[in-house]
KEKE-3310 file (N, C-alpha, C; in steps of 0.2 Angstrom, whole numbers, plus 5000, padded with zeros to 4 digits):
npx = (4050:4051:4046:4055:4057:4042:4037:4038:4025:4014:4005:3990:3973:3958:3951:3956:3958:3951:3958:3969:3977:3974:3984:3997:3996:4002:4015:4023:4039:4041:4032:4022:4023:4023:4013:3998:3986:3978:3974:3984:3994:3999:3991:4000:3998:4006:4009:3998:3982:3968:3955:3957:3963:3953:3945:3953:3953:3942:3934:3931:3920:3917:3929:3939:3934:3934:3948:3952:3946:3953:3966:3962:3959:3971:3977:3970:3971:3985:3986:3979:3988:3998:3991:3990:4003:4007:4015:4024:4039:4038:4032:4039:4043:4030:4025:4031:4027:4013:4016:4021:4010:4002:4010:4009:3997:4000:3998:3984:3981:3989:3983:3970:3971:3974:3962:3957:3956:3943:3927:3918:3919:3919:3921:3934:3940:3937:3944:3957:3959:3959:3970:3979:3980:3986:3998:4004:4002:3996:3981:3978:3990:3999:3994:3997:4011:4013:4007:4015:4027:4023:4022:4034:4044:4060:4065:4077:4075:4061:4055:4049:4053:4066:4071:4072:4085:4095:4102:4119:4132:4135:4131:4123:4113:4108:4103:4093:4084:4080:4069:4068:4071:4060:4049:4053:4053:4040:4033:4039:4036:4022:4018:4024:4017:4004:4007:4012:4004:4008:4015:4030:4033:4037:4028:4015:4001:3997:3984:3979:3985:3979:3971:3980:3986:3975:3971:3983:3981:3970:3974:3984:3976:3969:3979:3984:3972:3971:3983:3980:3969:3975:3984:3976:3969:3980:3986:3995:3991:3992:4006:4008:4000:4001:4012:4024:4023:4023:4035:4043:4039:4041:4054:4052:4043:4051:4061:4054:4049:4061:4065:4058:4062:4076:4092:4088:4088:4089:4078:4065:4058:4046:4047:4060:4064:4057:4055:4049:4046:4048:4038:4030:4014:4010:4017:4012:3998:3998:4004:3995:3997:4007:4020:4020:4026:4030:4020:4010:4015:4015:4002:3993:3979:3974:3966:3972:3969:3969:3982:3990:3985:3988:4002:4005:4001:4011:4023:4033:4039:4045:4059:4066:4066:4066:4072:4068:4065:4074:4085:4087:4091:4102:4111:4111:4117:4129:4135:4135:4145:4156:4159:4164:4157:4153:4152:4142)
npy = (4870:4864:4870:4873:4861:4857:4869:4873:4874:4888:4892:4896:4898:4890:4901:4910:4904:4907:4918:4915:4910:4896:4880:4876:4884:4892:4903:4911:4912:4900:4885:4884:4875:4875:4875:4884:4887:4890:4879:4870:4872:4866:4871:4879:4871:4868:4880:4888:4886:4878:4883:4895:4902:4902:4911:4923:4924:4931:4943:4961:4974:4985:4987:4988:5000:5010:5010:5015:5027:5034:5034:5042:5054:5058:5061:5071:5081:5083:5087:5099:5107:5108:5115:5127:5131:5134:5145:5149:5148:5136:5126:5114:5107:5105:5096:5084:5076:5075:5068:5056:5050:5049:5040:5029:5024:5013:5003:5000:4996:4985:4977:4976:4969:4957:4954:4956:4969:4973:4965:4964:4961:4969:4982:4980:4979:4992:5001:4996:4999:5014:5017:5011:5019:5031:5026:5021:5007:4994:4985:4971:4966:4969:4960:4947:4948:4950:4939:4929:4932:4929:4915:4911:4916:4923:4915:4912:4910:4911:4922:4937:4949:4947:4947:4960:4972:4974:4986:4989:4993:5009:5019:5013:5009:5022:5026:5017:5020:5032:5031:5034:5023:5015:5023:5025:5011:5008:5017:5014:5000:4999:5008:5001:4989:4995:5001:4991:4981:4968:4956:4951:4946:4932:4928:4931:4924:4917:4917:4928:4939:4948:4955:4962:4970:4978:4985:4992:5001:5008:5015:5023:5030:5038:5045:5053:5060:5067:5075:5082:5090:5097:5105:5112:5120:5127:5123:5119:5109:5095:5093:5099:5092:5079:5073:5079:5077:5063:5060:5065:5057:5044:5039:5036:5025:5016:5014:5008:4996:4989:4983:4971:4959:4960:4955:4943:4925:4915:4905:4892:4893:4903:4909:4912:4919:4930:4946:4953:4969:4979:4993:5009:5015:5024:5021:5008:5010:5018:5010:4999:4989:4981:4980:4968:4958:4944:4937:4940:4934:4921:4918:4924:4926:4932:4946:4963:4970:4960:4956:4960:4952:4940:4940:4941:4928:4921:4925:4919:4911:4917:4921:4931:4946:4963:4977:4990:5002:5012:5006:4995:5000:5008:4997:4991:5000:5002:4989:4990:5000:4994:4984:4978:4984:4973:4962:4967)
npz = (4569:4585:4601:4616:4630:4640:4652:4670:4682:4683:4691:4690:4689:4681:4677:4668:4656:4644:4640:4633:4618:4608:4609:4598:4588:4572:4572:4564:4564:4572:4576:4589:4603:4616:4631:4631:4636:4652:4659:4656:4665:4680:4695:4709:4721:4732:4738:4742:4749:4741:4743:4749:4738:4729:4734:4733:4720:4716:4706:4705:4700:4707:4715:4706:4699:4709:4711:4698:4698:4708:4702:4691:4697:4702:4690:4685:4695:4695:4682:4682:4689:4679:4669:4676:4677:4664:4653:4663:4672:4679:4671:4666:4678:4683:4674:4676:4688:4683:4671:4676:4683:4671:4662:4670:4668:4662:4671:4674:4661:4660:4670:4664:4652:4657:4661:4674:4680:4681:4684:4673:4657:4645:4651:4655:4642:4637:4645:4643:4630:4630:4639:4631:4620:4624:4628:4616:4614:4608:4614:4611:4605:4615:4625:4619:4618:4632:4639:4633:4639:4652:4652:4649:4657:4659:4651:4639:4626:4623:4630:4627:4633:4635:4623:4619:4618:4631:4643:4643:4653:4661:4653:4644:4653:4657:4645:4643:4654:4651:4643:4629:4620:4622:4617:4604:4600:4601:4592:4580:4579:4579:4569:4558:4558:4555:4543:4534:4535:4540:4551:4561:4573:4584:4593:4589:4584:4568:4564:4571:4566:4558:4567:4575:4566:4562:4574:4576:4565:4569:4580:4574:4565:4574:4580:4569:4567:4579:4578:4567:4571:4581:4573:4565:4574:4579:4591:4606:4614:4613:4615:4627:4636:4634:4625:4629:4644:4644:4639:4649:4660:4657:4661:4675:4675:4668:4677:4687:4681:4678:4690:4691:4686:4682:4685:4691:4693:4678:4677:4679:4690:4697:4710:4711:4699:4698:4705:4720:4726:4740:4745:4746:4751:4741:4729:4727:4725:4714:4705:4704:4713:4708:4713:4721:4713:4712:4717:4708:4696:4699:4701:4691:4688:4699:4705:4705:4718:4727:4728:4739:4750:4744:4743:4757:4760:4754:4759:4767:4758:4747:4737:4731:4735:4735:4744:4741:4728:4726:4732:4724:4712:4716:4719:4707:4698:4704:4702:4688:4686:4691:4682:4666:4650:4643:4652:4660)
capx = (4055:4047:4049:4059:4052:4037:4040:4035:4018:4014:4000:3984:3966:3955:3947:3959:3959:3949:3962:3975:3976:3975:3990:3998:3995:4008:4017:4028:4045:4041:4026:4022:4021:4022:4006:3996:3980:3980:3973:3990:3998:3996:3991:4004:3995:4011:4010:3992:3976:3964:3949:3959:3965:3947:3942:3957:3952:3935:3935:3926:3919:3918:3936:3942:3931:3937:3955:3953:3944:3959:3971:3960:3959:3978:3979:3966:3975:3992:3985:3977:3994:4001:3987:3991:4010:4008:4018:4028:4045:4036:4029:4042:4042:4023:4024:4034:4022:4008:4018:4022:4003:4000:4013:4007:3991:4002:3996:3977:3981:3991:3978:3964:3973:3973:3955:3957:3955:3936:3924:3915:3924:3918:3925:3941:3942:3937:3950:3963:3960:3960:3976:3984:3980:3990:4005:4005:4003:3989:3980:3979:3997:4002:3991:4000:4017:4014:4006:4021:4032:4021:4023:4041:4048:4067:4068:4081:4073:4054:4053:4050:4056:4073:4074:4074:4091:4096:4107:4126:4136:4131:4128:4117:4108:4105:4099:4087:4080:4077:4063:4068:4071:4053:4045:4055:4051:4032:4031:4041:4032:4015:4018:4026:4011:3999:4008:4014:3999:4011:4019:4035:4034:4035:4022:4009:3999:3995:3976:3977:3989:3975:3968:3986:3987:3969:3972:3988:3979:3965:3978:3987:3971:3968:3985:3983:3966:3973:3988:3977:3965:3980:3987:3970:3967:3986:3986:4000:3988:3995:4013:4008:3996:4002:4019:4029:4023:4024:4042:4046:4036:4043:4059:4050:4040:4057:4065:4049:4048:4067:4066:4053:4066:4083:4096:4085:4091:4086:4075:4058:4054:4044:4049:4067:4065:4053:4056:4044:4049:4045:4037:4026:4007:4009:4019:4008:3992:4000:4006:3990:3999:4012:4026:4019:4026:4031:4013:4006:4017:4013:3994:3991:3972:3972:3965:3977:3967:3970:3989:3993:3984:3991:4009:4005:4001:4017:4029:4039:4042:4048:4066:4068:4063:4070:4071:4065:4067:4080:4091:4088:4095:4109:4115:4112:4122:4136:4137:4137:4151:4162:4159:4165:4151:4151:4150:4136)
capy = (4869:4863:4874:4869:4857:4861:4873:4871:4877:4895:4892:4900:4894:4890:4907:4914:4900:4910:4924:4913:4907:4889:4878:4873:4889:4894:4909:4914:4909:4893:4882:4885:4869:4876:4876:4891:4887:4890:4872:4866:4873:4864:4876:4878:4869:4868:4887:4891:4882:4880:4887:4902:4904:4903:4918:4928:4925:4935:4950:4966:4980:4991:4988:4991:5006:5014:5011:5019:5034:5037:5036:5048:5060:5060:5063:5078:5086:5085:5090:5106:5110:5109:5120:5133:5132:5136:5152:5151:5143:5130:5121:5108:5104:5103:5091:5078:5072:5073:5063:5050:5047:5048:5034:5023:5021:5006:4998:4998:4993:4978:4973:4975:4964:4951:4953:4956:4975:4973:4959:4965:4960:4975:4987:4979:4981:4999:5004:4994:5003:5021:5017:5009:5025:5035:5023:5018:5000:4991:4980:4964:4965:4969:4954:4942:4949:4949:4932:4925:4933:4925:4908:4910:4921:4922:4910:4916:4908:4913:4927:4943:4954:4946:4948:4967:4974:4976:4991:4987:4998:5014:5023:5009:5010:5029:5027:5013:5023:5038:5030:5035:5017:5013:5027:5023:5005:5008:5020:5010:4994:5000:5011:4996:4985:4998:5003:4986:4975:4962:4956:4946:4944:4925:4927:4933:4918:4918:4918:4934:4944:4954:4959:4966:4975:4982:4989:4997:5006:5012:5019:5028:5035:5042:5050:5057:5065:5072:5080:5087:5095:5102:5109:5116:5125:5130:5122:5115:5105:5088:5093:5101:5087:5072:5071:5082:5074:5056:5059:5066:5052:5037:5036:5033:5019:5011:5012:5003:4989:4986:4979:4965:4953:4962:4952:4937:4919:4912:4898:4891:4894:4910:4911:4915:4922:4936:4950:4957:4975:4983:5000:5013:5015:5028:5017:5002:5013:5021:5004:4994:4983:4977:4978:4961:4955:4937:4934:4941:4929:4914:4918:4930:4927:4935:4953:4968:4972:4954:4954:4961:4947:4934:4941:4939:4920:4918:4929:4915:4906:4922:4921:4937:4952:4969:4982:4996:5003:5016:5002:4991:5004:5009:4991:4989:5005:5000:4983:4992:5004:4990:4978:4980:4984:4966:4958:4970)
capz = (4574:4591:4606:4621:4634:4644:4658:4676:4683:4685:4697:4689:4689:4675:4675:4663:4650:4638:4638:4630:4612:4608:4608:4592:4582:4569:4575:4559:4565:4575:4578:4596:4606:4623:4634:4630:4640:4659:4661:4654:4670:4687:4701:4714:4727:4738:4740:4745:4750:4735:4745:4749:4731:4726:4737:4731:4712:4714:4703:4707:4696:4712:4717:4700:4698:4714:4709:4692:4700:4711:4697:4686:4701:4703:4684:4684:4700:4692:4675:4683:4690:4672:4666:4680:4676:4657:4652:4668:4672:4682:4667:4665:4684:4684:4669:4679:4692:4679:4667:4680:4683:4664:4660:4675:4665:4660:4677:4672:4654:4661:4673:4660:4647:4661:4663:4681:4683:4682:4683:4667:4651:4641:4654:4654:4635:4636:4649:4640:4624:4632:4641:4625:4615:4627:4628:4610:4616:4607:4619:4609:4604:4622:4628:4616:4621:4639:4641:4631:4645:4658:4650:4647:4661:4660:4646:4634:4619:4622:4634:4622:4636:4635:4616:4619:4620:4638:4644:4644:4656:4664:4648:4642:4658:4657:4639:4644:4658:4647:4640:4622:4616:4623:4613:4597:4598:4601:4586:4574:4578:4578:4562:4554:4558:4551:4536:4530:4535:4542:4558:4561:4580:4584:4598:4586:4580:4561:4564:4574:4564:4555:4573:4577:4561:4563:4580:4575:4561:4573:4584:4570:4563:4580:4581:4564:4568:4584:4575:4562:4575:4584:4568:4563:4579:4581:4598:4609:4620:4613:4618:4634:4641:4632:4622:4634:4650:4643:4638:4656:4665:4655:4665:4681:4673:4666:4684:4691:4678:4678:4696:4692:4684:4681:4690:4694:4689:4672:4680:4678:4697:4698:4716:4710:4693:4698:4711:4724:4729:4745:4743:4750:4749:4735:4724:4726:4723:4707:4701:4705:4717:4704:4717:4723:4707:4712:4718:4702:4691:4702:4701:4687:4688:4705:4703:4709:4725:4731:4728:4745:4754:4742:4745:4764:4760:4751:4761:4769:4752:4742:4737:4727:4738:4735:4750:4739:4721:4726:4734:4719:4707:4718:4718:4700:4695:4707:4698:4681:4686:4692:4677:4659:4647:4640:4658:4663)
cpx = (4051:4051:4052:4054:4047:4039:4036:4029:4019:4009:3994:3978:3964:3952:3950:3961:3957:3953:3968:3973:3977:3982:3991:3997:4002:4009:4023:4034:4045:4033:4026:4019:4021:4015:4004:3990:3982:3978:3979:3995:3995:3996:3996:4001:3999:4012:4004:3986:3971:3958:3951:3960:3958:3944:3946:3956:3946:3937:3930:3926:3920:3925:3940:3940:3934:3945:3956:3951:3950:3964:3969:3960:3966:3980:3976:3970:3981:3991:3983:3984:3998:3998:3989:3998:4011:4010:4022:4034:4044:4033:4032:4042:4035:4022:4026:4030:4016:4010:4019:4015:4001:4003:4011:4000:3993:3999:3988:3977:3984:3986:3972:3965:3973:3966:3953:3956:3947:3933:3921:3920:3924:3922:3932:3944:3942:3943:3956:3964:3962:3967:3981:3985:3986:3997:4007:4007:3997:3987:3980:3986:4000:4000:3995:4008:4018:4012:4012:4026:4030:4023:4030:4046:4055:4070:4071:4078:4066:4052:4054:4053:4064:4076:4075:4080:4091:4102:4114:4130:4132:4128:4122:4111:4104:4100:4092:4082:4077:4070:4062:4068:4064:4049:4047:4053:4043:4030:4033:4037:4025:4014:4020:4020:4005:4000:4009:4008:4002:4014:4024:4037:4032:4029:4015:4006:3996:3988:3974:3981:3985:3972:3974:3986:3981:3969:3977:3985:3974:3969:3981:3982:3969:3973:3985:3978:3968:3978:3985:3973:3969:3983:3982:3969:3974:3987:3992:3998:3991:4002:4013:4005:3997:4010:4024:4029:4025:4032:4046:4044:4039:4049:4057:4047:4046:4060:4060:4050:4055:4068:4062:4057:4073:4087:4094:4088:4086:4083:4068:4054:4053:4046:4056:4068:4061:4054:4050:4048:4045:4044:4032:4019:4006:4011:4014:4001:3993:4001:4001:3993:4004:4019:4026:4020:4027:4024:4009:4009:4015:4006:3992:3984:3970:3971:3970:3975:3968:3977:3992:3992:3987:3999:4010:4005:4008:4024:4035:4042:4045:4055:4069:4064:4068:4068:4068:4068:4073:4086:4092:4093:4102:4113:4117:4118:4129:4139:4139:4143:4157:4163:4161:4158:4148:4149:4144:4130)
cpy = (4869:4868:4870:4865:4861:4863:4871:4875:4884:4897:4897:4895:4894:4896:4911:4910:4904:4916:4922:4910:4900:4886:4875:4878:4891:4901:4912:4910:4902:4891:4881:4878:4869:4877:4883:4892:4887:4883:4868:4867:4870:4869:4874:4877:4869:4875:4890:4886:4884:4884:4894:4905:4906:4910:4923:4929:4929:4942:4955:4972:4986:4992:4991:4998:5011:5015:5016:5026:5037:5039:5042:5055:5063:5063:5070:5083:5088:5089:5098:5110:5112:5115:5127:5136:5135:5143:5154:5146:5137:5125:5114:5104:5101:5097:5084:5074:5070:5068:5056:5046:5045:5041:5028:5021:5014:5001:4996:4994:4986:4974:4972:4970:4957:4949:4953:4963:4976:4966:4959:4965:4967:4981:4986:4981:4988:5003:5002:4998:5011:5021:5016:5015:5030:5033:5020:5010:4996:4985:4973:4962:4964:4962:4948:4942:4947:4942:4927:4926:4929:4918:4906:4914:4919:4917:4913:4915:4911:4919:4934:4948:4953:4947:4956:4969:4977:4981:4987:4993:5004:5018:5020:5010:5017:5029:5023:5017:5029:5037:5031:5029:5014:5016:5025:5016:5005:5011:5016:5003:4995:5003:5005:4991:4988:4999:4997:4980:4969:4962:4950:4943:4936:4924:4929:4927:4921:4920:4925:4940:4950:4958:4964:4972:4980:4987:4994:5003:5010:5017:5025:5033:5040:5047:5055:5063:5070:5077:5085:5092:5100:5107:5114:5122:5129:5129:5117:5110:5098:5088:5094:5095:5080:5070:5073:5078:5066:5055:5060:5061:5045:5035:5033:5026:5014:5009:5007:4996:4986:4981:4972:4959:4954:4959:4945:4931:4917:4905:4898:4892:4901:4913:4914:4920:4929:4940:4954:4963:4978:4990:5003:5013:5019:5025:5012:5005:5015:5015:4998:4988:4979:4976:4971:4957:4947:4934:4935:4936:4922:4913:4924:4931:4931:4943:4957:4969:4966:4952:4955:4955:4940:4934:4939:4931:4917:4921:4925:4911:4911:4921:4927:4943:4958:4974:4988:4997:5007:5011:4997:4994:5006:5003:4990:4994:5004:4994:4985:4996:5000:4984:4982:4980:4977:4962:4961:4968)
cpz = (4581:4596:4611:4626:4638:4650:4664:4677:4685:4690:4695:4688:4682:4672:4669:4657:4644:4636:4634:4624:4613:4607:4601:4586:4579:4571:4570:4560:4567:4575:4585:4599:4613:4625:4634:4634:4648:4662:4660:4660:4677:4692:4706:4721:4733:4741:4744:4744:4744:4737:4746:4743:4728:4728:4734:4723:4711:4712:4706:4703:4701:4714:4711:4698:4703:4713:4703:4694:4703:4706:4692:4690:4702:4696:4683:4689:4697:4685:4676:4685:4684:4669:4670:4678:4668:4657:4658:4668:4676:4678:4667:4672:4685:4680:4672:4683:4688:4674:4670:4680:4676:4662:4664:4673:4662:4665:4675:4666:4656:4665:4669:4655:4650:4662:4670:4684:4685:4681:4676:4661:4647:4644:4654:4647:4634:4639:4646:4634:4625:4634:4635:4621:4618:4627:4622:4610:4615:4611:4617:4608:4610:4625:4625:4618:4628:4642:4639:4637:4651:4657:4650:4651:4661:4655:4640:4627:4618:4626:4630:4626:4636:4628:4615:4621:4627:4639:4646:4647:4658:4659:4645:4647:4658:4651:4639:4648:4655:4644:4632:4618:4617:4617:4606:4595:4597:4594:4580:4573:4576:4571:4557:4553:4553:4544:4531:4530:4537:4549:4557:4568:4581:4589:4595:4582:4573:4561:4567:4572:4561:4561:4575:4573:4562:4569:4580:4570:4564:4577:4580:4567:4568:4581:4575:4565:4573:4582:4571:4566:4578:4579:4566:4568:4582:4588:4600:4614:4619:4616:4625:4639:4639:4630:4627:4641:4649:4642:4645:4661:4664:4659:4671:4680:4672:4673:4688:4688:4678:4684:4696:4690:4683:4687:4693:4690:4683:4674:4679:4685:4697:4705:4716:4704:4693:4705:4714:4727:4734:4744:4747:4747:4742:4729:4722:4723:4715:4702:4701:4708:4714:4708:4720:4717:4707:4713:4711:4696:4693:4700:4697:4686:4694:4704:4708:4716:4730:4732:4735:4750:4751:4744:4752:4765:4758:4754:4763:4764:4747:4743:4734:4730:4738:4741:4748:4732:4721:4728:4728:4713:4709:4718:4711:4697:4698:4703:4691:4681:4687:4687:4670:4656:4645:4646:4661:4659)
residu = (MET:ALA:GLY:PRO:PRO:ARG:ARG:GLY:PRO:ILE:GLY:CYS:GLY:ARG:ARG:VAL:ALA:ALA:LEU:PHE:PRO:LYS:PRO:GLY:LEU:GLU:THR:GLY:ALA:VAL:LYS:TRP:HIS:LYS:PRO:LEU:LEU:MET:GLU:ASP:PHE:ALA:PRO:ARG:GLY:ASP:LEU:ILE:ASP:SER:ASP:ARG:LEU:GLU:GLN:LEU:LEU:GLU:ARG:SER:ASP:LEU:ARG:GLY:GLY:LEU:GLN:LEU:VAL:VAL:HIS:LEU:VAL:LEU:LEU:ILE:ALA:THR:GLY:VAL:ALA:VAL:PHE:GLU:ALA:VAL:GLY:THR:PRO:TRP:LEU:ILE:PRO:ALA:MET:ILE:PRO:TYR:GLY:VAL:VAL:LEU:VAL:PHE:LEU:PHE:ALA:PRO:LEU:HIS:GLU:ALA:ILE:HIS:GLY:THR:ALA:PHE:LYS:ASN:ARG:GLY:VAL:ASN:GLU:THR:VAL:ALA:TRP:LEU:ALA:ALA:PHE:VAL:LEU:VAL:LEU:PRO:PRO:HIS:TYR:PHE:ARG:LEU:PHE:HIS:PHE:THR:HIS:HIS:ARG:SER:THR:GLN:ASP:VAL:ASP:TYR:ASP:PRO:GLU:LEU:LEU:ILE:ALA:LYS:PRO:GLU:GLY:LEU:ILE:GLY:TYR:LEU:TRP:HIS:VAL:SER:GLY:LEU:PRO:TYR:TRP:GLY:GLY:ARG:LEU:TRP:THR:THR:LEU:GLY:HIS:ALA:ALA:THR:GLY:GLY:THR:ASP:GLU:PHE:PHE:ILE:PRO:THR:LYS:THR:ARG:HIS:ARG:VAL:VAL:ALA:GLU:ALA:ARG:VAL:LEU:TRP:ALA:GLY:TYR:VAL:ILE:ALA:ALA:ALA:VAL:SER:TRP:TYR:PHE:ASP:SER:LEU:ALA:LEU:VAL:THR:TYR:TRP:ILE:GLY:PRO:ALA:LEU:LEU:GLY:GLN:PRO:PHE:LEU:ARG:LEU:PHE:LEU:MET:ALA:GLU:HIS:THR:GLY:CYS:PRO:ARG:THR:ASP:ASP:MET:LEU:GLU:SER:THR:ARG:THR:THR:GLN:SER:ASN:PHE:ILE:VAL:ARG:ALA:LEU:ALA:TRP:ASN:MET:PRO:TYR:HIS:THR:ALA:HIS:HIS:LEU:PHE:PRO:ALA:VAL:PRO:PHE:PHE:ALA:LEU:GLY:LYS:LEU:ASN:ALA:GLU:LEU:ARG:ASP:ARG:LEU:ARG:ALA:VAL:GLY:SER:GLY:TYR:PHE:ALA:PHE:HIS:ARG:ASP:LEU:VAL:ALA:ARG:LEU:ARG:SER:GLN:SER:PRO:LYS:ALA:SER)
# end
């Protein structure tokens, strides 16, 4: 069965062509005919001058390294607070900020699978693997999932994010925000890949299924070893510094990610289907500038540190701009409360 008609341009340069699988690969349920190479998309020359775009496309090991250091310093500082709080009533409160910084390792993982966190490909892969281990989100699997999302944003047939059940009503919203569906899905999916040696996701080409299975098995081997070591030494370190904080921090990541597309029109136009959300320096730093999400979707080859400048170039053309994350969720909850579960 052929895919739907070719979508509009998403405005990327040739530099990320190697990050995408070749067109026409069998993907299990369908034979994919949608354009998979970045050369297949015409750059949005109507949005930005090509010379200016070329400047913004420059990647940097230094800028990526500095950003990663900042993230790790925050992780260590909040981790020290958790260490000091062990055995006191302040342990859970201390775990929350640490858990937020921990789960926001999703940001360097996301940037690394794009190949834009660093100029050096090996460093990108290493950072992606380390963050992937923490988040139970294998890097190659996530790359296939996420690039399909980029190619098919808000497409009800092909955007894998839309195939995940969305919250209905206020109870569904709270369940989604809890992060428990995320962790359940991650554990079930990766364990299924590792145990069965198979994949059935439509966005995984047949030729790369073995790689998805292999990385799932690597992750689960690591988890089994970590659990065995923890049991042998009768240590609660895994719970204190990983499992507990990850559970407490995940709701904040869910709240952040929901603002990117929720409520946006189901259209090919990235200016309408993707939301940029105004935020403060702390959020932008923790999220590696992903609040500039429209700019990222229009030009996903532009590295994180240039997204602020790219956003400035596009500011007058943006059509979906949120005034803040609190305002977004305030309005969303108000709509959910006023609608029936089916309508919401």
